[in-house]
C-alpha positions as CSV (number, residue, x, y, z in Angstrom):
1,M,13.3,-1.4,14.3
2,K,13.1,1.8,12.2
3,E,15.5,0.3,9.6
4,A,13.2,-2.6,9.2
5,F,10.2,-0.4,8.4
6,L,12.3,1.6,6.0
7,M,13.2,-1.7,4.3
8,F,9.5,-2.7,4.2
9,A,8.5,0.7,2.7
10,K,11.1,0.2,0.0
11,Y,9.9,-3.3,-0.7
12,N,6.3,-2.2,-0.8
13,K,7.2,0.6,-3.3
14,S,9.1,-1.9,-5.5
15,G,6.3,-4.5,-5.3
16,N,3.7,-2.0,-6.3
17,K,5.8,-0.6,-9.1
18,S,6.4,-4.1,-10.5
19,I,2.8,-5.2,-10.3
20,Y,1.6,-1.9,-11.9
21,A,4.1,-2.4,-14.7
22,I,2.9,-6.0,-15.3
23,L,-0.8,-4.9,-15.3
24,D,0.0,-1.9,-17.5
25,K,0.9,-4.3,-20.3
26,L,-2.7,-5.7,-20.2
27,S,-5.6,-4.2,-22.0
28,N,-7.9,-2.0,-19.9
29,D,-10.6,-4.6,-20.5
30,D,-8.4,-7.4,-19.1
31,R,-7.5,-5.3,-16.0
32,E,-11.2,-4.5,-15.4
33,K,-12.6,-8.0,-16.0
34,D,-14.2,-9.6,-12.9
35,R,-11.8,-12.3,-11.9
36,G,-13.8,-13.6,-9.0
37,S,-11.9,-12.0,-6.2
38,Y,-13.7,-10.0,-3.5
39,Y,-12.4,-6.8,-5.2
40,K,-13.4,-8.2,-8.6
41,S,-10.8,-7.1,-11.0
42,L,-7.0,-6.8,-11.1
43,S,-7.3,-3.0,-11.0
44,G,-9.8,-3.4,-8.1
45,L,-7.2,-5.3,-6.1
46,L,-4.6,-2.6,-6.9
47,R,-7.0,0.1,-5.9
48,H,-7.7,-1.7,-2.7
49,I,-4.0,-1.7,-1.9
50,L,-3.9,2.0,-2.4
51,E,-7.1,2.5,-0.3
52,G,-5.6,0.4,2.5
53,T,-2.5,2.5,2.5
54,I,-4.5,5.8,2.7
55,F,-6.8,4.4,5.4
56,L,-4.0,3.1,7.6
57,S,-1.9,6.2,7.1
58,G,-4.9,8.2,8.4
59,L,-4.8,6.1,11.6
60,Y,-1.0,6.7,11.9
61,K,-1.6,10.5,11.6
62,T,-3.7,10.5,14.7
63,A,-0.9,8.8,16.7
64,L,1.8,11.0,15.3
65,G,0.3,14.3,16.3
66,G,3.5,15.6,17.8
67,S,5.9,14.6,15.0
68,A,6.0,17.4,12.3
69,A,8.4,15.4,10.1
70,A,6.2,12.3,10.1
71,L,3.0,14.3,9.4
72,K,4.7,16.2,6.6
73,A,5.7,12.8,5.1
74,L,2.1,11.7,5.0
75,A,0.7,15.0,3.7
76,P,0.7,13.9,0.0
77,L,-1.8,11.2,0.8
78,E,-4.5,13.8,1.7
79,G,-5.2,14.7,-1.9
80,I,-5.5,11.2,-3.2
81,A,-9.1,10.2,-4.2
82,V,-9.1,6.6,-5.5
83,P,-11.8,6.0,-8.1
84,K,-14.4,3.4,-7.0
85,N,-15.6,1.9,-10.2
86,S,-14.0,0.5,-13.3
87,L,-11.2,2.7,-14.6
88,S,-10.7,4.3,-17.9
89,E,-7.3,4.1,-19.5
90,A,-6.6,7.7,-18.2
91,Q,-7.7,6.8,-14.7
92,W,-5.4,3.7,-14.8
93,K,-2.5,6.0,-15.6
94,E,-3.5,8.3,-12.8
95,L,-3.7,5.3,-10.4
96,G,0.0,4.6,-11.2
97,T,0.8,8.2,-10.2
98,M,-1.3,7.8,-7.0
99,L,0.5,4.6,-6.0
100,D,3.9,6.3,-6.6
101,S,2.9,9.2,-4.3
102,A,1.6,6.9,-1.6
103,D,4.6,4.7,-1.7
104,A,6.9,7.7,-1.5
105,A,5.0,9.0,1.4
106,L,5.4,5.7,3.3
107,E,9.1,5.6,2.6
108,N,9.4,9.2,3.8
109,L,7.4,8.4,6.9
110,A,9.6,5.4,7.7
111,A,12.7,7.7,7.3
112,A,11.1,10.4,9.6
113,L,10.2,8.1,12.4
114,N,12.3,7.6,15.5
115,E,12.3,4.5,17.7
116,T,10.1,6.2,20.3
117,D,7.5,6.9,17.6
118,L,7.1,3.2,16.9
119,D,5.7,2.7,20.4
120,L,3.0,5.4,19.9
121,P,-0.6,4.0,20.3
122,V,-2.7,3.9,17.2
123,K,-6.4,3.9,18.3
124,I,-8.6,1.3,16.6
125,D,-11.9,-0.1,17.4
126,W,-12.2,-2.9,14.9
127,Y,-9.1,-5.1,15.2
128,G,-9.7,-8.3,17.1
129,G,-13.2,-7.0,18.1
130,K,-11.9,-4.9,21.1
131,P,-11.7,-1.1,21.1
132,G,-8.3,0.1,22.2
133,S,-4.9,0.8,20.7
134,V,-1.9,-1.0,19.3
135,P,1.7,0.3,18.8
136,L,2.4,2.1,15.6
137,S,5.1,-0.5,14.8
138,F,2.4,-3.2,14.7
139,M,0.2,-1.1,12.4
140,L,3.1,-0.4,10.1
141,H,3.7,-4.1,9.9
142,Q,0.0,-4.7,9.2
143,L,0.2,-2.4,6.2
144,T,3.1,-4.4,4.8
145,V,1.2,-7.7,5.3
146,H,-2.0,-6.2,3.8
147,N,-0.2,-5.1,0.6
148,V,1.8,-8.4,0.3
149,H,-1.5,-10.3,0.7
150,H,-3.3,-8.5,-2.1
151,R,-0.3,-8.5,-4.4
152,G,-0.4,-12.3,-3.8
153,Q,-4.0,-12.4,-5.0
154,I,-3.0,-10.4,-8.1
155,S,-0.2,-12.9,-8.6
156,Q,-2.5,-15.8,-8.4
157,I,-4.8,-14.4,-11.0
158,L,-1.9,-13.6,-13.3
159,D,-0.6,-17.2,-12.8
160,S,-4.0,-18.5,-13.9
161,L,-3.7,-16.3,-17.0
162,K,-0.2,-17.7,-17.6
163,I,1.3,-14.2,-17.3
164,D,4.8,-14.1,-15.8
165,N,4.7,-12.1,-12.6
166,D,7.9,-12.6,-10.6
167,Y,7.9,-9.2,-8.8
168,S,9.5,-10.2,-5.5
169,G,12.3,-7.8,-6.2
170,I,14.5,-9.2,-3.5
171,S,17.6,-7.2,-3.7
172,P,20.3,-5.5,-1.6
173,A,18.5,-2.2,-2.2
174,F,16.1,-3.2,0.6
175,L,18.8,-3.9,3.1
């Protein structure tokens, strides 16, 4: 199962890099324009992807207390502060750097995990309305699904703007 999560981490990294590159070609005003999504703008959706990565990784850290290598892999996420409002051009460039750091941390985490780690309980009190815990493997999968979902929203908006956005990146590099 570990190999699957490493593949997901590489896919996530490639997807975020591709989406960022597409959005980077737009003007800052076009990235910041309210597009009617819950997170308003294209940059708002990408910021949410990063925020979700940071939030879920924080939950993982509590489950991985005994794994020095896994905790070390997540350490770069501790210094990331995602801007909350519309971004300036400089903040947009910084967001790209933050995404790269977060994606590298997830890939390093996947590489550091062992099969036993994947069964560790992640405590949550909001999923399904019942307090408790779920296996780390499930929560790693949830992060992948979360990011794919929001990149899909970005893709839908880009489709409506008639901007090519084939970023699936399916390649042997993930296998």
